C-alpha positions as CSV (number, residue, x, y, z in Angstrom):
1,M,-15.5,14.4,16.7
2,T,-17.1,16.1,13.8
3,V,-15.0,14.4,11.1
4,V,-16.0,11.0,12.5
5,R,-19.7,11.9,12.8
6,D,-19.9,13.2,9.2
7,V,-18.6,10.0,7.6
8,P,-21.4,7.7,6.4
9,K,-21.3,4.5,8.5
10,Q,-23.2,2.2,6.0
11,L,-22.2,0.1,3.1
12,F,-22.1,1.9,-0.2
13,I,-23.8,-0.3,-2.9
14,G,-25.4,0.8,-6.2
15,G,-25.0,4.5,-5.4
16,G,-26.8,4.3,-2.1
17,W,-25.8,4.0,1.6
18,R,-27.3,0.7,3.1
19,E,-27.2,-1.0,6.4
20,A,-25.8,-4.6,6.4
21,E,-28.4,-7.2,5.6
22,S,-27.8,-8.8,8.9
23,G,-27.9,-5.5,10.8
24,R,-24.5,-6.3,12.2
25,T,-21.9,-3.6,12.9
26,L,-18.2,-3.6,13.8
27,S,-16.2,-1.3,16.0
28,V,-13.6,1.2,14.7
29,D,-11.2,2.0,17.5
30,N,-8.6,4.7,18.1
31,P,-5.2,3.0,18.6
32,A,-3.9,5.9,20.6
33,T,-6.5,5.3,23.3
34,G,-8.0,1.9,22.7
35,E,-11.4,3.5,22.8
36,E,-14.2,3.1,20.2
37,L,-14.6,5.9,17.7
38,C,-17.8,4.6,16.1
39,R,-19.5,1.5,14.6
40,V,-19.9,0.8,10.9
41,A,-22.0,-1.7,9.0
42,D,-20.5,-5.1,8.9
43,A,-21.1,-6.8,5.5
44,S,-22.2,-10.4,5.0
45,P,-21.6,-12.6,1.9
46,A,-25.1,-11.5,0.7
47,D,-24.0,-7.8,0.9
48,G,-20.9,-8.7,-1.1
49,R,-23.0,-10.3,-3.8
50,R,-25.2,-7.3,-4.1
51,A,-22.2,-5.1,-4.5
52,V,-20.9,-7.2,-7.3
53,E,-24.3,-7.2,-9.0
54,A,-24.3,-3.4,-8.9
55,A,-20.8,-3.3,-10.4
56,V,-21.7,-5.8,-13.1
57,A,-24.9,-3.8,-14.0
58,A,-22.9,-0.5,-14.2
59,Q,-20.0,-1.9,-16.2
60,P,-21.3,-1.5,-19.8
61,A,-22.3,2.1,-19.4
62,W,-19.1,3.0,-17.5
63,A,-16.9,1.3,-20.1
64,A,-18.7,3.3,-22.8
65,T,-18.2,6.6,-21.0
66,P,-15.9,8.9,-22.9
67,P,-12.3,8.9,-21.5
68,R,-12.5,12.7,-21.0
69,V,-15.6,12.3,-18.8
70,R,-13.9,9.7,-16.7
71,S,-10.8,12.0,-16.5
72,E,-12.8,15.0,-15.3
73,I,-14.5,13.0,-12.6
74,L,-11.1,11.9,-11.2
75,R,-9.8,15.4,-11.5
76,R,-12.8,16.8,-9.5
77,A,-12.3,14.2,-6.9
78,Y,-8.6,15.2,-6.7
79,D,-9.6,18.8,-6.1
80,L,-12.1,17.8,-3.4
81,I,-9.5,15.7,-1.6
82,I,-7.0,18.5,-1.6
83,A,-9.6,21.0,-0.3
84,R,-10.5,18.7,2.5
85,T,-6.9,17.8,3.5
86,E,-7.3,18.7,7.2
87,D,-10.5,16.7,7.7
88,L,-9.2,13.6,5.9
89,A,-5.8,13.8,7.7
90,L,-7.5,14.0,11.1
91,L,-9.8,11.1,10.2
92,M,-6.8,8.9,9.3
93,T,-5.0,9.9,12.4
94,L,-8.0,8.9,14.6
95,E,-8.6,5.5,13.0
96,M,-5.0,4.5,12.2
97,G,-2.7,6.5,14.6
98,K,-0.2,8.2,12.3
99,P,0.8,11.8,13.3
100,L,-1.1,14.5,11.6
101,A,1.9,15.7,9.6
102,E,2.2,12.2,8.1
103,A,-1.5,12.0,7.5
104,R,-1.4,15.3,5.6
105,A,1.4,14.0,3.5
106,E,-0.6,10.9,2.7
107,V,-3.5,13.1,1.6
108,A,-1.3,14.8,-0.9
109,Y,0.3,11.6,-2.0
110,G,-3.0,9.7,-2.3
111,A,-4.8,12.5,-4.1
112,E,-2.0,12.6,-6.7
113,F,-3.1,9.1,-7.9
114,F,-6.4,10.6,-9.0
115,R,-4.7,13.5,-10.8
116,W,-2.2,11.2,-12.4
117,F,-4.7,8.7,-13.6
118,S,-7.1,11.5,-14.7
119,E,-4.4,12.3,-17.2
120,E,-3.8,8.7,-18.1
121,A,-7.5,8.1,-18.9
122,V,-7.3,10.0,-22.1
123,R,-4.0,8.4,-23.2
124,I,-5.3,4.8,-23.6
125,D,-3.8,3.8,-26.9
126,G,-3.9,1.0,-29.5
127,G,-2.4,0.6,-32.9
128,M,-2.7,-0.4,-36.6
129,M,-0.2,-2.2,-38.8
130,T,-0.1,-4.2,-42.0
131,A,0.5,-7.9,-41.6
132,P,3.9,-9.1,-43.0
133,D,2.2,-10.9,-45.8
134,G,0.2,-7.9,-46.7
135,K,-3.2,-9.7,-46.5
136,N,-4.5,-8.2,-43.3
137,R,-4.5,-5.0,-41.4
138,L,-3.9,-5.7,-37.7
139,M,-5.8,-3.4,-35.5
140,V,-5.2,-3.5,-31.7
141,T,-7.5,-1.8,-29.2
142,R,-7.5,-1.8,-25.4
143,Q,-10.7,-2.3,-23.4
144,P,-11.5,-2.4,-19.6
145,V,-11.0,-5.8,-18.1
146,G,-14.4,-5.5,-16.3
147,P,-15.7,-5.5,-12.7
148,C,-12.8,-5.4,-10.2
149,L,-12.4,-6.4,-6.6
150,L,-10.0,-4.1,-4.8
151,I,-8.7,-5.1,-1.3
152,T,-6.8,-2.5,0.6
153,P,-4.8,-2.6,3.9
154,W,-5.0,-0.4,7.0
155,N,-1.6,1.3,7.0
156,F,-2.3,3.9,4.3
157,P,-6.1,4.2,4.4
158,L,-6.4,6.9,1.7
159,A,-3.4,6.2,-0.6
160,M,-4.0,2.5,-0.9
161,G,-7.6,3.2,-2.1
162,T,-6.7,5.9,-4.6
163,R,-3.8,3.9,-6.0
164,K,-6.2,1.2,-7.0
165,I,-9.4,3.1,-7.6
166,G,-7.7,5.7,-9.8
167,P,-6.5,3.4,-12.6
168,A,-9.5,1.2,-12.4
169,L,-11.9,4.1,-13.0
170,A,-9.6,5.7,-15.6
171,A,-9.6,2.4,-17.6
172,G,-13.4,2.1,-17.5
173,C,-13.7,-0.6,-14.8
174,T,-16.4,-0.8,-12.1
175,I,-15.3,-1.6,-8.6
176,V,-16.1,-3.4,-5.4
177,L,-13.8,-2.0,-2.7
178,K,-13.1,-3.9,0.5
179,P,-11.1,-1.8,2.9
180,A,-9.5,-3.1,6.0
181,P,-11.9,-3.3,8.9
182,Q,-9.5,-1.4,11.2
183,T,-9.6,1.7,9.0
184,P,-12.8,1.9,7.0
185,L,-13.8,5.5,7.6
186,T,-11.3,7.0,5.1
187,S,-12.6,4.7,2.4
188,L,-16.2,5.6,3.1
189,A,-15.3,9.3,3.1
190,L,-13.6,8.7,-0.3
191,A,-16.7,7.1,-1.7
192,A,-18.7,10.1,-0.7
193,I,-16.2,12.4,-2.4
194,L,-16.3,10.4,-5.7
195,T,-20.1,10.6,-5.6
196,E,-19.9,14.3,-5.2
197,A,-17.4,14.5,-8.1
198,G,-20.1,12.9,-10.3
199,L,-19.3,9.2,-10.4
200,P,-22.4,7.3,-11.6
201,E,-24.3,4.9,-9.4
202,G,-22.9,1.4,-9.1
203,V,-19.4,2.2,-10.5
204,L,-17.9,2.2,-7.0
205,N,-19.2,0.0,-4.2
206,V,-17.7,-0.3,-0.8
207,V,-18.2,-3.2,1.6
208,V,-16.6,-3.2,5.0
209,T,-16.6,-6.6,6.8
210,S,-15.1,-8.4,9.7
211,D,-15.5,-11.7,7.7
212,A,-13.1,-11.1,4.9
213,A,-12.8,-14.8,3.9
214,G,-16.6,-15.4,4.0
215,V,-17.3,-12.3,1.8
216,V,-14.3,-12.5,-0.6
217,E,-14.1,-16.1,-1.6
218,P,-17.6,-16.4,-3.0
219,L,-17.0,-13.3,-5.1
220,L,-13.8,-14.7,-6.6
221,R,-15.4,-18.0,-7.3
222,G,-18.6,-16.6,-8.6
223,G,-17.5,-15.8,-12.2
224,Q,-18.4,-12.1,-12.3
225,I,-15.3,-10.5,-10.9
226,R,-12.7,-10.2,-13.7
227,K,-9.8,-8.5,-11.8
228,L,-8.4,-8.7,-8.3
229,S,-6.0,-6.1,-6.9
230,F,-4.8,-6.9,-3.4
231,T,-2.4,-5.3,-1.0
232,G,-1.5,-7.3,2.1
233,S,0.5,-10.2,3.4
234,T,2.1,-12.8,1.2
235,Q,0.3,-15.5,3.2
236,V,-3.1,-14.1,2.3
237,G,-2.0,-13.4,-1.2
238,R,-1.3,-17.0,-1.8
239,I,-4.8,-18.0,-0.7
240,L,-6.4,-15.4,-2.9
241,L,-4.4,-16.5,-5.9
242,A,-5.6,-20.1,-5.4
243,Q,-9.2,-18.8,-5.3
244,C,-8.7,-16.8,-8.4
245,A,-7.5,-19.9,-10.3
246,D,-11.0,-21.4,-10.6
247,T,-12.3,-18.6,-12.8
248,V,-8.9,-17.4,-14.1
249,I,-9.2,-13.9,-12.6
250,R,-6.5,-11.4,-13.6
251,T,-4.5,-10.4,-10.5
252,S,-2.3,-7.6,-9.2
253,M,-0.6,-8.4,-5.9
254,E,1.4,-6.0,-3.7
255,L,2.5,-8.4,-0.9
256,G,5.0,-8.6,2.0
257,G,8.4,-7.0,2.2
258,N,11.6,-7.5,4.0
259,A,13.6,-4.6,2.7
260,P,17.3,-4.5,3.1
261,L,19.2,-1.2,3.5
262,I,23.0,-1.2,2.8
263,V,25.3,1.5,4.0
264,F,28.7,1.2,2.3
265,D,32.0,2.5,3.8
266,D,32.1,5.5,1.3
267,A,28.5,6.6,2.1
268,D,27.8,10.1,3.3
269,L,26.8,9.3,6.9
270,D,24.5,12.3,7.2
271,T,22.7,11.3,4.1
272,A,22.6,7.6,5.1
273,V,21.2,8.4,8.6
274,E,18.6,10.7,7.2
275,G,17.6,8.2,4.5
276,T,17.4,5.4,7.1
277,M,15.1,7.5,9.3
278,V,12.7,7.9,6.3
279,A,13.0,4.3,5.2
280,K,12.5,2.9,8.7
281,M,10.2,5.4,10.5
282,R,7.8,6.5,7.8
283,N,4.3,5.6,9.1
284,M,6.0,4.3,12.3
285,G,7.6,1.5,10.3
286,E,4.2,0.2,9.3
287,S,5.0,0.0,5.6
288,C,5.6,-2.9,3.3
289,C,8.7,-1.1,1.9
290,A,10.1,-0.1,5.3
291,A,13.8,-0.9,5.9
292,N,13.8,-4.1,7.9
293,R,17.4,-5.3,7.8
294,I,20.1,-2.6,7.9
295,Y,23.5,-3.7,6.8
296,V,26.4,-1.3,7.7
297,H,30.0,-1.7,6.6
298,H,32.0,-2.6,9.7
299,S,34.3,0.5,9.3
300,V,31.4,2.9,9.8
301,A,29.1,0.8,11.9
302,E,29.8,2.4,15.3
303,A,29.5,5.9,14.0
304,F,26.3,5.1,12.0
305,A,24.7,3.3,15.0
306,T,25.5,6.2,17.4
307,R,24.0,8.8,15.1
308,L,20.9,6.7,14.3
309,A,20.2,5.9,17.9
310,A,20.5,9.6,18.8
311,R,18.0,10.5,16.1
312,M,15.6,7.8,17.1
313,A,15.8,8.6,20.8
314,A,14.9,12.2,20.1
315,L,11.6,11.3,18.5
316,K,8.5,12.1,20.5
317,V,6.0,9.3,20.9
318,G,2.4,10.1,21.5
319,D,-1.2,10.6,20.2
320,G,-1.0,11.5,16.6
321,T,-3.4,14.4,17.0
322,H,-0.9,16.3,19.2
323,P,1.2,18.7,17.0
324,A,4.5,17.7,18.7
325,T,4.1,14.0,18.1
326,D,6.6,12.3,15.8
327,V,5.6,8.7,16.3
328,G,2.1,7.6,16.8
329,P,0.7,4.3,18.1
330,L,0.9,1.0,16.2
331,I,-2.4,-0.2,14.7
332,D,-3.2,-2.4,17.7
333,T,-1.7,-4.3,20.6
334,T,-1.2,-7.4,18.4
335,G,1.1,-5.3,16.2
336,R,2.9,-3.9,19.2
337,S,3.5,-7.4,20.7
338,K,4.9,-8.6,17.4
339,A,7.5,-5.8,17.4
340,H,8.4,-6.4,21.0
341,D,8.7,-10.1,20.5
342,V,11.3,-9.8,17.8
343,V,13.3,-7.3,19.9
344,C,13.3,-9.7,22.8
345,D,14.4,-12.6,20.5
346,A,17.3,-10.5,19.1
347,V,18.4,-9.6,22.6
348,K,18.4,-13.2,23.7
349,R,20.6,-14.0,20.8
350,G,23.2,-11.4,21.7
351,A,21.9,-8.0,20.3
352,T,22.3,-4.8,22.2
353,V,19.6,-2.2,22.6
354,L,20.9,1.3,22.0
355,T,17.5,3.0,22.6
356,G,13.9,1.9,23.1
357,G,13.0,-1.8,23.4
358,E,10.7,-1.4,26.4
359,L,6.9,-1.8,26.5
360,P,5.4,1.5,27.8
361,N,2.7,1.7,30.4
362,G,-0.7,3.2,29.8
363,P,-3.4,3.0,27.2
364,G,-2.8,2.7,23.5
365,S,-0.6,0.5,21.4
366,F,2.6,2.7,21.5
367,Y,6.1,1.3,21.0
368,P,9.3,3.4,21.3
369,P,11.7,3.8,18.4
370,T,14.3,1.1,18.9
371,V,17.8,0.5,17.6
372,L,19.5,-2.8,17.9
373,T,23.2,-3.5,17.2
374,G,25.0,-6.8,17.1
375,V,22.0,-8.5,15.6
376,T,22.9,-12.1,14.7
377,P,21.9,-13.7,11.4
378,D,19.7,-16.3,13.2
379,A,17.5,-13.6,14.9
380,A,13.8,-13.8,14.0
381,I,13.8,-10.1,13.0
382,N,15.8,-11.0,9.9
383,D,12.9,-13.1,8.5
384,T,10.0,-11.1,10.0
385,E,8.2,-8.1,8.5
386,V,8.3,-6.1,11.7
387,F,5.8,-3.4,10.8
388,G,7.1,-1.3,13.7
389,P,9.7,1.3,14.7
390,V,12.6,-1.2,15.2
391,A,15.9,-0.8,13.4
392,A,18.0,-3.9,13.3
393,L,21.7,-3.3,12.5
394,L,24.0,-5.9,11.1
395,T,27.6,-5.5,9.8
396,F,29.4,-6.6,6.6
397,T,32.8,-6.5,5.1
398,T,32.6,-7.0,1.3
399,E,30.2,-5.9,-1.3
400,D,29.4,-9.5,-2.3
401,E,28.6,-10.3,1.4
402,A,26.2,-7.4,1.6
403,I,24.4,-8.3,-1.6
404,T,24.1,-12.0,-0.7
405,A,22.6,-11.1,2.7
406,A,20.2,-8.6,1.2
407,N,18.9,-11.1,-1.3
408,N,18.6,-13.9,1.2
409,T,14.8,-13.6,1.5
410,E,11.7,-14.8,-0.3
411,F,10.7,-11.2,-0.6
412,G,11.7,-8.5,-3.1
413,L,9.7,-5.4,-2.8
414,A,12.1,-2.5,-2.0
415,A,15.8,-2.2,-1.1
416,Y,18.0,0.8,-0.3
417,L,21.7,1.5,-0.7
418,F,23.9,4.4,0.3
419,T,27.2,5.0,-1.5
420,Q,29.0,7.9,-3.3
421,N,30.6,5.6,-5.9
422,L,28.5,5.7,-9.1
423,D,29.9,2.5,-10.5
424,R,29.1,0.7,-7.2
425,A,25.6,2.3,-7.0
426,L,24.6,1.0,-10.4
427,R,26.3,-2.4,-10.0
428,V,24.7,-3.1,-6.7
429,A,21.3,-1.8,-7.7
430,E,21.3,-4.2,-10.7
431,R,22.2,-7.1,-8.5
432,L,19.6,-6.5,-5.7
433,E,16.5,-8.7,-6.2
434,S,13.9,-6.0,-5.5
435,G,11.3,-4.3,-7.6
436,M,12.3,-0.8,-6.3
437,I,15.6,0.6,-5.3
438,G,16.2,3.7,-3.2
439,L,19.7,5.1,-4.1
440,N,20.9,7.5,-1.4
441,T,17.2,8.1,-0.5
442,G,14.8,6.4,1.9
443,L,11.7,7.2,-0.1
444,V,10.7,5.3,-3.2
445,S,7.0,5.8,-3.5
446,N,5.8,8.1,-6.2
447,P,2.5,8.0,-8.2
448,A,4.5,8.6,-11.4
449,A,6.6,5.5,-10.8
450,P,5.7,1.8,-11.1
451,F,5.3,0.4,-7.5
452,G,5.7,-3.3,-7.0
453,G,8.0,-6.2,-6.2
454,V,9.5,-9.4,-7.4
455,K,9.7,-13.0,-6.0
456,Q,7.0,-13.4,-3.3
457,S,6.4,-9.7,-2.9
458,G,3.8,-9.7,-5.6
459,L,2.7,-9.5,-9.2
460,G,2.2,-6.5,-11.4
461,R,2.8,-2.8,-10.8
462,E,0.7,0.1,-9.5
463,G,1.2,3.7,-10.5
464,G,3.3,5.1,-13.4
465,T,2.4,4.7,-17.0
466,V,2.0,1.0,-16.5
467,G,-0.5,1.2,-13.7
468,I,-3.5,1.7,-15.9
469,G,-2.5,-1.3,-18.1
470,E,-3.2,-3.6,-15.2
471,F,-6.9,-2.8,-15.8
472,L,-7.0,-3.1,-19.6
473,E,-7.2,-6.0,-22.0
474,Y,-5.8,-6.0,-25.5
475,K,-8.2,-6.8,-28.4
476,Y,-6.8,-7.7,-31.8
477,I,-9.0,-7.2,-34.9
478,A,-8.0,-8.7,-38.3
479,I,-9.1,-6.7,-41.3
480,P,-8.6,-8.1,-44.8
481,T,-6.8,-5.6,-47.1
482,G,-8.6,-6.8,-50.2
483,A,-5.3,-7.2,-52.0
């Protein structure tokens, strides 16, 4: 297809497109068909070093670039992304699988990070005060932390890039971006857009690799990277944190999730079902903040399950490029097997399948929207980040019981609750151990809000007014008053 053909297939280092030093390439496949879309350059550790060297060389000039200039580059990139919505949406659908309607929504969401941080770039502040003893003036400034390594996942190929690139550029940091090897095309297209928007050479470098451990570890231990921002699994996050310790690299981590969703007996069931569909089925369930454990008050459990199953069964599964498709393929057959395995485990332990639950025939990594009732507490799905279109329903009787079950996890990224009682809403939201709460809504992501979790779901926040702060250091200057 034209959109695939037009994307550069090389590494982007020092403002130029380069083949991998080894000449190796990796395959980018369409999860709807299992067929190869194209091949892209596969970076080696030496390529990674060259990318860091380019970022280090560009850092002083970029840090000194006026905030308004940085702002205008991001704003031009925002305009270019919006103008190319259809091409970028199709590119994401082809390499990741999501339906075109969802891909278009991601383009709008992802572009908004560039617009938001273009506005934040000119609002980096500091301060001045007189010391309590009157002998010094205390001046505080904020400066870019320095060259950053940004590692993004495959599930939101555009938005995960813009959510990290936007604040880094706005703060005056240079970048080495390592996108997921399953979905590199969107990141490469984004690099081309930023170049067209006027980003100077070396400020952004993109290395795609099938050898993440071999490329990343030397960069973290090499002493030149000053900031790591990573979105991915908690397991990998722990490894990266250990590697960052040697050179005390500043980190931001958006890690795994195991989001609970609670439906109380006084909830508006239409609102609760609609919110659950969004929280569960956005991106085919391949989201860190997807609802994973759905707790429904026993008095409304049957009615809720019936309505949810009907909605899930009505969804059309198919190739994301087809206009009628509601649910595209999962990223690969490994992801599909993971979803099916937890369904089979739950059924063996007594759960009932209301809809879905069967592996389809034919090509692609499709899995049907599935609703399970009677899920037992010992089922593997309760402790597994499913990353698929599987809704596991459990019941509860008391508020305390629901909160205890919801918090019974090492993760704390997102949580959802549905109730019409304001006192209960605030009380439960305060007690839930999650960084983000959806109250009578299944959508929490917003570029203007701080995105991130607690416990083992990560460190730091992305987006909002605090997002740029992750890429800035404070500097204090003492000035004698002469008194």
